[in-house]
Structure formats: structure tokens, C-alpha cells
C-alpha positions as CSV (number, residue, x, y, z in Angstrom):
1,M,82.1,98.6,80.5
2,P,81.1,95.5,78.0
3,I,80.1,93.1,81.4
4,L,78.5,89.9,80.0
5,G,78.0,88.4,83.2
6,F,78.4,88.1,87.2
7,N,78.3,84.9,89.0
8,F,79.2,83.9,92.7
9,E,80.9,80.3,92.9
10,K,81.3,80.4,96.3
11,I,79.4,81.7,99.8
12,S,80.7,81.1,103.4
13,V,79.1,81.9,106.1
14,V,80.7,81.2,109.7
15,K,79.4,82.7,113.2
16,K,81.8,81.8,115.8
17,K,80.6,83.2,119.2
18,E,77.1,84.4,120.2
19,K,78.2,87.3,122.3
20,K,79.3,90.2,121.0
21,E,81.7,92.5,122.3
22,K,81.3,95.8,123.0
23,Q,83.8,97.4,120.0
24,I,84.4,94.7,117.2
25,K,85.8,95.5,114.4
26,I,84.9,94.3,110.6
27,K,88.1,94.4,108.2
28,N,87.1,93.3,104.5
29,S,89.2,92.9,101.3
30,L,88.2,92.2,97.9
31,K,90.9,91.3,95.3
32,I,90.7,90.2,91.5
33,V,92.9,86.7,92.2
34,D,93.2,85.2,88.2
35,V,92.6,87.0,84.6
36,A,91.6,84.3,82.2
37,E,90.7,83.9,78.4
38,E,87.3,82.4,78.2
39,E,85.7,81.0,74.9
40,I,82.0,81.7,74.7
41,P,80.4,80.1,71.0
42,F,77.9,82.2,70.7
43,M,80.3,85.8,70.9
44,K,81.3,86.8,67.2
45,Q,84.8,88.0,68.5
46,G,84.8,84.6,70.2
47,N,87.0,85.4,73.9
48,V,86.1,87.3,76.7
49,L,88.3,88.0,79.9
50,K,86.8,85.9,82.9
51,F,87.8,87.9,86.1
52,S,88.3,85.9,89.0
53,F,87.4,87.6,92.6
54,E,87.5,87.2,96.6
55,F,85.6,89.0,98.9
56,N,86.2,88.8,102.5
57,L,84.7,90.1,105.7
58,D,86.2,89.0,109.1
59,Y,84.5,89.6,112.2
60,E,87.1,88.7,114.4
61,T,85.8,86.5,117.3
62,L,82.4,86.5,116.0
63,G,82.7,84.7,112.3
64,S,83.3,85.5,108.8
65,I,81.4,85.6,105.2
66,D,83.7,84.7,102.1
67,L,82.8,85.2,98.2
68,G,84.1,84.1,95.7
69,G,83.1,84.3,91.7
70,N,84.1,86.0,88.4
71,I,83.1,88.5,86.1
72,L,82.8,87.9,82.0
73,Y,84.2,90.8,80.3
74,S,83.9,91.4,76.4
75,G,86.6,93.9,74.4
76,N,88.2,94.0,71.1
77,P,90.7,91.7,70.3
78,D,93.6,94.0,70.9
79,E,92.3,95.1,74.0
80,I,91.8,91.4,75.5
81,K,95.9,90.7,74.5
82,G,96.6,93.8,76.2
83,I,95.0,93.3,79.4
84,M,96.3,89.5,79.6
85,K,99.4,90.5,78.5
86,S,100.0,93.0,81.1
87,W,98.2,90.3,84.2
88,K,100.8,87.7,83.3
89,K,103.5,90.4,83.4
90,D,102.8,92.0,86.9
91,K,99.5,91.2,87.6
92,R,98.6,94.6,87.0
93,L,95.0,95.9,85.2
94,P,94.3,99.3,83.4
95,T,93.0,101.6,86.2
96,L,89.8,102.5,84.5
97,L,89.2,99.1,84.1
98,M,90.3,97.7,88.1
99,S,88.3,100.3,89.4
100,S,85.1,99.4,87.6
101,L,85.1,95.8,88.5
102,L,85.8,96.7,92.2
103,N,82.9,99.1,92.2
104,L,80.5,96.7,90.8
105,T,82.0,93.8,92.4
106,M,81.9,95.5,96.1
107,F,78.4,96.8,95.3
108,K,77.2,93.2,94.6
109,C,79.2,91.7,97.4
110,C,77.8,94.2,100.1
111,V,74.9,93.5,98.9
112,K,74.7,89.5,99.7
113,A,76.9,90.0,102.4
114,L,73.6,92.1,103.8
115,D,71.5,89.6,103.2
116,L,73.9,86.6,104.5
117,S,75.2,88.5,107.5
118,Q,71.4,89.0,108.8
119,E,70.9,85.4,108.3
120,V,73.6,84.4,111.1
121,N,72.9,87.5,113.1
122,L,76.7,89.4,112.2
123,P,76.4,93.0,111.9
124,A,75.9,94.4,108.5
125,P,78.5,94.9,106.5
126,P,80.7,98.5,107.2
127,Q,80.1,99.8,103.0
128,I,76.5,100.2,103.4
129,R,75.2,103.2,104.6
130,F,71.6,103.2,105.7
131,P,69.2,106.1,105.2
132,K,68.3,107.3,108.9
133,I,65.1,109.5,110.4
134,E,66.0,112.2,112.4
135,A,63.7,113.5,114.9
136,P,61.9,117.2,114.1
137,A,63.8,119.7,115.6
138,G,61.0,120.8,117.3
139,K,58.9,119.5,120.4
140,A,58.0,116.1,119.8
141,E,54.3,117.1,120.1
142,D,54.3,119.9,117.1
143,Y,55.1,116.9,114.7
144,I,52.2,116.5,112.4
145,G,54.0,114.2,110.0
């Protein structure tokens, strides 16, 4: 996929409450909010698409993390026209393109949200799976590693 750039334009972290409740649900949302043609002077073909996104982690009473930005995408002129026509008509994107954009955005936003959550002592985003070291099956004194 011809991705030219990924940029954050909005980074917001709010911690509302110090006291953590027993069980907290972390809700997330990611959506493409706009698609526009962008002219880049150094490109031979000229126009590229600019996909604007919003990512939100809601920690209920504890706080929230909001990220926004854009992805620059290059393609052949017919593809760009088709994508823009579909977006203007019913706010839809081709399935393969949409899944690629959302996967890239989710990865980048989760990494940024992990860093931000650690700065203000919020739980890590639930999409990130950390490696876990398990105790050996035998007796603890038998372990020599």
C-alpha cells in the first residue's frame, strides 16, 4: 500500500480521578472522519488522498485519551477518483484499503496511547498484549535459568 505519511494533529490526555475503581471498562473507538484530495508539489502524479482519523480511549471515570491525525495515501489517478467518488456518495471505502488504514492507525495510536497512559498513570490500552513470564512448572529451587 502506498502510504506516504502518518501524522498526529491532536493529542489530548485527561486524567479525571486519582482513585481507581475495582473494575474499569476501557472503551475505544477509531474512525475515518474525512477523505480529501491533497496536492503535493513534488509528486509527478500530483494528487494524493488525505484520510483524517480520530482515536479515543475512554477510561470511564478515570479519564480519556484522544488522538487525531491523517494518513497520506498515493495511488493511480483512476483509483483516487474511485475512492473519492465512493466516499462522497456514501462515506465508504474499499474493504482492503479500509482494513489496511485502520490496522496502521490502530497500531500507531496504541503505541502513542501506551506512552501517554504511562505519563499520567492510566491503565495501558487493552489492545496491547504484553509478554508474560510464567513460573517454571517444577519447584522454584530447581530452576537454574
